[in-house]
PDB file as gemmi writes it, atoms N, CA and C in Angstrom:
CRYST1    1.000    1.000    1.000  90.00  90.00  90.00 P 1                      
ATOM      1  N   MET A   1     100.764  67.025  37.960  1.00  0.00           N  
ATOM      2  CA  MET A   1      99.348  67.021  37.777  1.00  0.00           C  
ATOM      3  C   MET A   1      99.030  66.454  36.375  1.00  0.00           C  
ATOM      4  N   SER A   2      98.015  65.632  36.307  1.00  0.00           N  
ATOM      5  CA  SER A   2      97.660  64.964  35.030  1.00  0.00           C  
ATOM      6  C   SER A   2      96.642  65.781  34.267  1.00  0.00           C  
ATOM      7  N   ASP A   3      96.746  65.733  32.947  1.00  0.00           N  
ATOM      8  CA  ASP A   3      95.739  66.371  32.077  1.00  0.00           C  
ATOM      9  C   ASP A   3      94.510  65.528  31.808  1.00  0.00           C  
ATOM     10  N   THR A   4      94.482  64.310  32.345  1.00  0.00           N  
ATOM     11  CA  THR A   4      93.417  63.390  32.180  1.00  0.00           C  
ATOM     12  C   THR A   4      92.231  63.870  33.023  1.00  0.00           C  
ATOM     13  N   PRO A   5      91.022  64.006  32.453  1.00  0.00           N  
ATOM     14  CA  PRO A   5      89.868  64.401  33.264  1.00  0.00           C  
ATOM     15  C   PRO A   5      89.476  63.329  34.217  1.00  0.00           C  
ATOM     16  N   PRO A   6      88.817  63.671  35.323  1.00  0.00           N  
ATOM     17  CA  PRO A   6      88.389  62.624  36.275  1.00  0.00           C  
ATOM     18  C   PRO A   6      87.477  61.611  35.578  1.00  0.00           C  
ATOM     19  N   PRO A   7      87.437  60.405  36.087  1.00  0.00           N  
ATOM     20  CA  PRO A   7      86.625  59.294  35.419  1.00  0.00           C  
ATOM     21  C   PRO A   7      85.160  59.672  35.305  1.00  0.00           C  
ATOM     22  N   LEU A   8      84.589  60.267  36.344  1.00  0.00           N  
ATOM     23  CA  LEU A   8      83.159  60.623  36.277  1.00  0.00           C  
ATOM     24  C   LEU A   8      82.882  61.658  35.150  1.00  0.00           C  
ATOM     25  N   GLN A   9      83.798  62.620  35.042  1.00  0.00           N  
ATOM     26  CA  GLN A   9      83.602  63.613  34.009  1.00  0.00           C  
ATOM     27  C   GLN A   9      83.750  63.011  32.583  1.00  0.00           C  
ATOM     28  N   THR A  10      84.669  62.048  32.433  1.00  0.00           N  
ATOM     29  CA  THR A  10      84.868  61.355  31.222  1.00  0.00           C  
ATOM     30  C   THR A  10      83.641  60.530  30.901  1.00  0.00           C  
ATOM     31  N   GLU A  11      83.039  59.854  31.900  1.00  0.00           N  
ATOM     32  CA  GLU A  11      81.870  59.064  31.665  1.00  0.00           C  
ATOM     33  C   GLU A  11      80.692  59.880  31.271  1.00  0.00           C  
ATOM     34  N   ARG A  12      80.511  61.066  31.887  1.00  0.00           N  
ATOM     35  CA  ARG A  12      79.450  61.962  31.537  1.00  0.00           C  
ATOM     36  C   ARG A  12      79.613  62.540  30.116  1.00  0.00           C  
ATOM     37  N   ARG A  13      80.788  62.847  29.770  1.00  0.00           N  
ATOM     38  CA  ARG A  13      81.046  63.331  28.405  1.00  0.00           C  
ATOM     39  C   ARG A  13      80.767  62.265  27.373  1.00  0.00           C  
ATOM     40  N   PHE A  14      81.154  60.993  27.685  1.00  0.00           N  
ATOM     41  CA  PHE A  14      80.882  59.938  26.803  1.00  0.00           C  
ATOM     42  C   PHE A  14      79.425  59.671  26.605  1.00  0.00           C  
ATOM     43  N   LEU A  15      78.653  59.619  27.690  1.00  0.00           N  
ATOM     44  CA  LEU A  15      77.236  59.428  27.639  1.00  0.00           C  
ATOM     45  C   LEU A  15      76.497  60.591  26.931  1.00  0.00           C  
ATOM     46  N   SER A  16      76.963  61.787  27.163  1.00  0.00           N  
ATOM     47  CA  SER A  16      76.416  62.955  26.414  1.00  0.00           C  
ATOM     48  C   SER A  16      76.656  62.814  24.856  1.00  0.00           C  
ATOM     49  N   THR A  17      77.814  62.378  24.501  1.00  0.00           N  
ATOM     50  CA  THR A  17      78.132  62.152  23.096  1.00  0.00           C  
ATOM     51  C   THR A  17      77.194  61.068  22.515  1.00  0.00           C  
ATOM     52  N   ILE A  18      77.034  60.001  23.237  1.00  0.00           N  
ATOM     53  CA  ILE A  18      76.172  58.935  22.814  1.00  0.00           C  
ATOM     54  C   ILE A  18      74.733  59.485  22.604  1.00  0.00           C  
ATOM     55  N   GLU A  19      74.254  60.178  23.574  1.00  0.00           N  
ATOM     56  CA  GLU A  19      72.902  60.791  23.513  1.00  0.00           C  
ATOM     57  C   GLU A  19      72.787  61.634  22.255  1.00  0.00           C  
ATOM     58  N   HIS A  20      73.773  62.420  21.974  1.00  0.00           N  
ATOM     59  CA  HIS A  20      73.776  63.260  20.770  1.00  0.00           C  
ATOM     60  C   HIS A  20      73.715  62.451  19.496  1.00  0.00           C  
ATOM     61  N   LEU A  21      74.491  61.350  19.487  1.00  0.00           N  
ATOM     62  CA  LEU A  21      74.521  60.466  18.312  1.00  0.00           C  
ATOM     63  C   LEU A  21      73.199  59.672  18.108  1.00  0.00           C  
ATOM     64  N   LEU A  22      72.537  59.383  19.220  1.00  0.00           N  
ATOM     65  CA  LEU A  22      71.237  58.672  19.084  1.00  0.00           C  
ATOM     66  C   LEU A  22      70.069  59.442  18.639  1.00  0.00           C  
ATOM     67  N   GLN A  23      70.141  60.795  18.829  1.00  0.00           N  
ATOM     68  CA  GLN A  23      68.998  61.644  18.498  1.00  0.00           C  
ATOM     69  C   GLN A  23      68.539  61.525  16.994  1.00  0.00           C  
ATOM     70  N   PRO A  24      69.411  61.555  16.012  1.00  0.00           N  
ATOM     71  CA  PRO A  24      68.948  61.371  14.638  1.00  0.00           C  
ATOM     72  C   PRO A  24      68.286  59.992  14.394  1.00  0.00           C  
ATOM     73  N   LEU A  25      68.836  58.960  15.063  1.00  0.00           N  
ATOM     74  CA  LEU A  25      68.305  57.640  14.900  1.00  0.00           C  
ATOM     75  C   LEU A  25      66.935  57.540  15.514  1.00  0.00           C  
ATOM     76  N   VAL A  26      66.730  58.122  16.729  1.00  0.00           N  
ATOM     77  CA  VAL A  26      65.415  58.136  17.362  1.00  0.00           C  
ATOM     78  C   VAL A  26      64.415  58.987  16.499  1.00  0.00           C  
ATOM     79  N   ARG A  27      64.879  60.035  15.946  1.00  0.00           N  
ATOM     80  CA  ARG A  27      63.980  60.827  15.055  1.00  0.00           C  
ATOM     81  C   ARG A  27      63.536  59.985  13.889  1.00  0.00           C  
ATOM     82  N   LEU A  28      64.510  59.262  13.280  1.00  0.00           N  
ATOM     83  CA  LEU A  28      64.157  58.390  12.148  1.00  0.00           C  
ATOM     84  C   LEU A  28      63.129  57.314  12.537  1.00  0.00           C  
ATOM     85  N   LEU A  29      63.386  56.730  13.679  1.00  0.00           N  
ATOM     86  CA  LEU A  29      62.441  55.682  14.167  1.00  0.00           C  
ATOM     87  C   LEU A  29      61.067  56.298  14.419  1.00  0.00           C  
ATOM     88  N   LEU A  30      61.003  57.464  15.065  1.00  0.00           N  
ATOM     89  CA  LEU A  30      59.751  58.080  15.282  1.00  0.00           C  
ATOM     90  C   LEU A  30      59.045  58.492  13.996  1.00  0.00           C  
ATOM     91  N   ASP A  31      59.764  58.982  13.030  1.00  0.00           N  
ATOM     92  CA  ASP A  31      59.234  59.340  11.733  1.00  0.00           C  
ATOM     93  C   ASP A  31      58.563  58.152  11.026  1.00  0.00           C  
ATOM     94  N   HIS A  32      59.069  56.961  11.344  1.00  0.00           N  
ATOM     95  CA  HIS A  32      58.528  55.727  10.756  1.00  0.00           C  
ATOM     96  C   HIS A  32      57.567  55.025  11.673  1.00  0.00           C  
ATOM     97  N   GLY A  33      57.110  55.711  12.728  1.00  0.00           N  
ATOM     98  CA  GLY A  33      56.090  55.162  13.591  1.00  0.00           C  
ATOM     99  C   GLY A  33      56.551  54.044  14.504  1.00  0.00           C  
ATOM    100  N   VAL A  34      57.830  53.942  14.755  1.00  0.00           N  
ATOM    101  CA  VAL A  34      58.350  52.898  15.652  1.00  0.00           C  
ATOM    102  C   VAL A  34      58.126  53.375  17.104  1.00  0.00           C  
ATOM    103  N   SER A  35      57.335  52.645  17.861  1.00  0.00           N  
ATOM    104  CA  SER A  35      57.040  53.074  19.260  1.00  0.00           C  
ATOM    105  C   SER A  35      58.205  52.926  20.185  1.00  0.00           C  
ATOM    106  N   TYR A  36      58.097  53.525  21.334  1.00  0.00           N  
ATOM    107  CA  TYR A  36      59.179  53.432  22.337  1.00  0.00           C  
ATOM    108  C   TYR A  36      59.416  51.993  22.747  1.00  0.00           C  
ATOM    109  N   PRO A  37      58.316  51.235  23.061  1.00  0.00           N  
ATOM    110  CA  PRO A  37      58.589  49.826  23.473  1.00  0.00           C  
ATOM    111  C   PRO A  37      59.293  49.057  22.310  1.00  0.00           C  
ATOM    112  N   ALA A  38      58.956  49.326  21.079  1.00  0.00           N  
ATOM    113  CA  ALA A  38      59.567  48.656  19.923  1.00  0.00           C  
ATOM    114  C   ALA A  38      61.052  49.098  19.825  1.00  0.00           C  
ATOM    115  N   GLN A  39      61.321  50.365  20.109  1.00  0.00           N  
ATOM    116  CA  GLN A  39      62.735  50.844  20.095  1.00  0.00           C  
ATOM    117  C   GLN A  39      63.537  50.185  21.180  1.00  0.00           C  
ATOM    118  N   ILE A  40      62.966  49.988  22.347  1.00  0.00           N  
ATOM    119  CA  ILE A  40      63.649  49.332  23.443  1.00  0.00           C  
ATOM    120  C   ILE A  40      63.992  47.853  23.055  1.00  0.00           C  
ATOM    121  N   GLU A  41      63.039  47.182  22.410  1.00  0.00           N  
ATOM    122  CA  GLU A  41      63.288  45.817  21.975  1.00  0.00           C  
ATOM    123  C   GLU A  41      64.370  45.787  20.955  1.00  0.00           C  
ATOM    124  N   LEU A  42      64.420  46.797  20.038  1.00  0.00           N  
ATOM    125  CA  LEU A  42      65.525  46.799  19.020  1.00  0.00           C  
ATOM    126  C   LEU A  42      66.849  47.040  19.731  1.00  0.00           C  
ATOM    127  N   LEU A  43      66.881  47.901  20.685  1.00  0.00           N  
ATOM    128  CA  LEU A  43      68.147  48.127  21.455  1.00  0.00           C  
ATOM    129  C   LEU A  43      68.622  46.887  22.166  1.00  0.00           C  
ATOM    130  N   LYS A  44      67.679  46.216  22.873  1.00  0.00           N  
ATOM    131  CA  LYS A  44      67.993  44.933  23.577  1.00  0.00           C  
ATOM    132  C   LYS A  44      68.584  43.922  22.542  1.00  0.00           C  
ATOM    133  N   ALA A  45      67.873  43.801  21.410  1.00  0.00           N  
ATOM    134  CA  ALA A  45      68.337  42.746  20.472  1.00  0.00           C  
ATOM    135  C   ALA A  45      69.743  43.121  19.922  1.00  0.00           C  
ATOM    136  N   SER A  46      69.965  44.450  19.642  1.00  0.00           N  
ATOM    137  CA  SER A  46      71.288  44.872  19.235  1.00  0.00           C  
ATOM    138  C   SER A  46      72.352  44.667  20.287  1.00  0.00           C  
ATOM    139  N   TYR A  47      72.059  44.932  21.484  1.00  0.00           N  
ATOM    140  CA  TYR A  47      72.942  44.787  22.621  1.00  0.00           C  
ATOM    141  C   TYR A  47      73.394  43.307  22.706  1.00  0.00           C  
ATOM    142  N   VAL A  48      72.415  42.433  22.658  1.00  0.00           N  
ATOM    143  CA  VAL A  48      72.720  40.970  22.774  1.00  0.00           C  
ATOM    144  C   VAL A  48      73.521  40.549  21.566  1.00  0.00           C  
ATOM    145  N   HIS A  49      73.121  40.998  20.356  1.00  0.00           N  
ATOM    146  CA  HIS A  49      73.859  40.625  19.141  1.00  0.00           C  
ATOM    147  C   HIS A  49      75.303  41.028  19.216  1.00  0.00           C  
ATOM    148  N   VAL A  50      75.589  42.252  19.619  1.00  0.00           N  
ATOM    149  CA  VAL A  50      76.941  42.760  19.723  1.00  0.00           C  
ATOM    150  C   VAL A  50      77.714  42.006  20.767  1.00  0.00           C  
ATOM    151  N   ALA A  51      77.089  41.804  21.933  1.00  0.00           N  
ATOM    152  CA  ALA A  51      77.791  41.081  23.023  1.00  0.00           C  
ATOM    153  C   ALA A  51      78.075  39.643  22.586  1.00  0.00           C  
ATOM    154  N   ASP A  52      77.189  39.007  21.893  1.00  0.00           N  
ATOM    155  CA  ASP A  52      77.426  37.656  21.454  1.00  0.00           C  
ATOM    156  C   ASP A  52      78.534  37.567  20.374  1.00  0.00           C  
ATOM    157  N   ARG A  53      78.563  38.566  19.477  1.00  0.00           N  
ATOM    158  CA  ARG A  53      79.472  38.554  18.395  1.00  0.00           C  
ATOM    159  C   ARG A  53      80.918  38.959  18.852  1.00  0.00           C  
ATOM    160  N   TYR A  54      80.979  39.982  19.650  1.00  0.00           N  
ATOM    161  CA  TYR A  54      82.325  40.600  19.950  1.00  0.00           C  
ATOM    162  C   TYR A  54      82.864  40.275  21.307  1.00  0.00           C  
ATOM    163  N   PHE A  55      82.019  39.794  22.253  1.00  0.00           N  
ATOM    164  CA  PHE A  55      82.491  39.648  23.625  1.00  0.00           C  
ATOM    165  C   PHE A  55      82.246  38.281  24.149  1.00  0.00           C  
ATOM    166  N   LYS A  56      82.045  37.307  23.268  1.00  0.00           N  
ATOM    167  CA  LYS A  56      81.796  35.920  23.657  1.00  0.00           C  
ATOM    168  C   LYS A  56      83.080  35.284  24.152  1.00  0.00           C  
ATOM    169  N   LEU A  57      83.008  34.484  25.195  1.00  0.00           N  
ATOM    170  CA  LEU A  57      84.154  33.782  25.677  1.00  0.00           C  
ATOM    171  C   LEU A  57      84.173  32.390  24.941  1.00  0.00           C  
ATOM    172  N   GLN A  58      85.306  32.098  24.439  1.00  0.00           N  
ATOM    173  CA  GLN A  58      85.418  30.850  23.680  1.00  0.00           C  
ATOM    174  C   GLN A  58      85.132  29.603  24.582  1.00  0.00           C  
ATOM    175  N   GLY A  59      84.246  28.769  24.070  1.00  0.00           N  
ATOM    176  CA  GLY A  59      83.923  27.497  24.768  1.00  0.00           C  
ATOM    177  C   GLY A  59      82.857  27.676  25.883  1.00  0.00           C  
ATOM    178  N   LYS A  60      82.334  28.883  25.994  1.00  0.00           N  
ATOM    179  CA  LYS A  60      81.293  29.155  26.984  1.00  0.00           C  
ATOM    180  C   LYS A  60      80.046  29.721  26.348  1.00  0.00           C  
ATOM    181  N   ALA A  61      78.921  29.228  26.823  1.00  0.00           N  
ATOM    182  CA  ALA A  61      77.636  29.776  26.348  1.00  0.00           C  
ATOM    183  C   ALA A  61      77.426  31.213  26.760  1.00  0.00           C  
ATOM    184  N   GLN A  62      76.911  32.030  25.942  1.00  0.00           N  
ATOM    185  CA  GLN A  62      76.602  33.413  26.275  1.00  0.00           C  
ATOM    186  C   GLN A  62      75.337  33.433  27.105  1.00  0.00           C  
ATOM    187  N   THR A  63      75.360  34.146  28.204  1.00  0.00           N  
ATOM    188  CA  THR A  63      74.185  34.271  29.042  1.00  0.00           C  
ATOM    189  C   THR A  63      73.957  35.742  29.351  1.00  0.00           C  
ATOM    190  N   ASP A  64      72.747  36.051  29.833  1.00  0.00           N  
ATOM    191  CA  ASP A  64      72.403  37.423  30.245  1.00  0.00           C  
ATOM    192  C   ASP A  64      73.373  37.882  31.340  1.00  0.00           C  
ATOM    193  N   SER A  65      73.668  36.964  32.272  1.00  0.00           N  
ATOM    194  CA  SER A  65      74.555  37.299  33.371  1.00  0.00           C  
ATOM    195  C   SER A  65      75.963  37.592  32.922  1.00  0.00           C  
ATOM    196  N   ARG A  66      76.446  36.776  31.973  1.00  0.00           N  
ATOM    197  CA  ARG A  66      77.797  37.041  31.455  1.00  0.00           C  
ATOM    198  C   ARG A  66      77.849  38.362  30.701  1.00  0.00           C  
ATOM    199  N   ILE A  67      76.856  38.677  29.928  1.00  0.00           N  
ATOM    200  CA  ILE A  67      76.838  39.949  29.221  1.00  0.00           C  
ATOM    201  C   ILE A  67      76.809  41.096  30.199  1.00  0.00           C  
ATOM    202  N   HIS A  68      76.010  41.001  31.199  1.00  0.00           N  
ATOM    203  CA  HIS A  68      75.934  42.051  32.257  1.00  0.00           C  
ATOM    204  C   HIS A  68      77.256  42.215  32.959  1.00  0.00           C  
ATOM    205  N   GLN A  69      77.875  41.079  33.350  1.00  0.00           N  
ATOM    206  CA  GLN A  69      79.190  41.112  34.052  1.00  0.00           C  
ATOM    207  C   GLN A  69      80.273  41.715  33.182  1.00  0.00           C  
ATOM    208  N   SER A  70      80.193  41.402  31.878  1.00  0.00           N  
ATOM    209  CA  SER A  70      81.206  41.917  30.946  1.00  0.00           C  
ATOM    210  C   SER A  70      81.050  43.467  30.892  1.00  0.00           C  
ATOM    211  N   ALA A  71      79.842  43.924  30.767  1.00  0.00           N  
ATOM    212  CA  ALA A  71      79.608  45.363  30.653  1.00  0.00           C  
ATOM    213  C   ALA A  71      80.049  46.046  31.978  1.00  0.00           C  
ATOM    214  N   ASP A  72      79.716  45.441  33.142  1.00  0.00           N  
ATOM    215  CA  ASP A  72      80.103  46.041  34.390  1.00  0.00           C  
ATOM    216  C   ASP A  72      81.668  46.037  34.518  1.00  0.00           C  
ATOM    217  N   TRP A  73      82.318  45.009  34.089  1.00  0.00           N  
ATOM    218  CA  TRP A  73      83.790  44.923  34.192  1.00  0.00           C  
ATOM    219  C   TRP A  73      84.378  46.046  33.252  1.00  0.00           C  
ATOM    220  N   ARG A  74      83.913  46.229  32.093  1.00  0.00           N  
ATOM    221  CA  ARG A  74      84.410  47.240  31.122  1.00  0.00           C  
ATOM    222  C   ARG A  74      84.192  48.600  31.757  1.00  0.00           C  
ATOM    223  N   ALA A  75      83.043  48.890  32.310  1.00  0.00           N  
ATOM    224  CA  ALA A  75      82.743  50.175  32.907  1.00  0.00           C  
ATOM    225  C   ALA A  75      83.637  50.457  34.085  1.00  0.00           C  
ATOM    226  N   SER A  76      83.945  49.412  34.954  1.00  0.00           N  
ATOM    227  CA  SER A  76      84.822  49.667  36.082  1.00  0.00           C  
ATOM    228  C   SER A  76      86.225  49.912  35.657  1.00  0.00           C  
ATOM    229  N   GLU A  77      86.670  49.240  34.557  1.00  0.00           N  
ATOM    230  CA  GLU A  77      88.026  49.493  34.042  1.00  0.00           C  
ATOM    231  C   GLU A  77      88.167  50.935  33.565  1.00  0.00           C  
ATOM    232  N   ARG A  78      87.121  51.424  32.902  1.00  0.00           N  
ATOM    233  CA  ARG A  78      87.160  52.862  32.424  1.00  0.00           C  
ATOM    234  C   ARG A  78      87.247  53.830  33.503  1.00  0.00           C  
ATOM    235  N   CYS A  79      86.627  53.529  34.644  1.00  0.00           N  
ATOM    236  CA  CYS A  79      86.514  54.479  35.761  1.00  0.00           C  
ATOM    237  C   CYS A  79      87.782  54.447  36.641  1.00  0.00           C  
ATOM    238  N   GLN A  80      88.640  53.468  36.509  1.00  0.00           N  
ATOM    239  CA  GLN A  80      89.862  53.446  37.341  1.00  0.00           C  
ATOM    240  C   GLN A  80      90.775  54.506  36.939  1.00  0.00           C  
ATOM    241  N   THR A  81      91.374  55.172  37.905  1.00  0.00           N  
ATOM    242  CA  THR A  81      92.293  56.269  37.599  1.00  0.00           C  
ATOM    243  C   THR A  81      93.667  55.575  37.354  1.00  0.00           C  
ATOM    244  N   PRO A  82      94.388  56.182  36.362  1.00  0.00           N  
ATOM    245  CA  PRO A  82      95.707  55.615  36.048  1.00  0.00           C  
ATOM    246  C   PRO A  82      96.675  55.937  37.218  1.00  0.00           C  
ATOM    247  N   ALA A  83      97.656  54.980  37.428  1.00  0.00           N  
ATOM    248  CA  ALA A  83      98.602  55.131  38.510  1.00  0.00           C  
ATOM    249  C   ALA A  83      99.676  56.111  38.206  1.00  0.00           C  
TER     250      ALA A  83                                                      
END                                                                             
């Protein structure tokens, strides 16, 4: 029997941790009057910036589809159970 938690449990734990980490940032944004739509735009811009900087394929233009496919691929890899 493996000590590794099931993939869904691991994913939930990861997302819960991220939510916990985001709370002080959201509070700071709200304290400075940054609206929810503005926060979403900041998140989108950050997402694209990180994808372009760290996950770009050499010699290929970065596209929304490629960013989305990369995120889906990484998520599916995390959810696969080890053999």
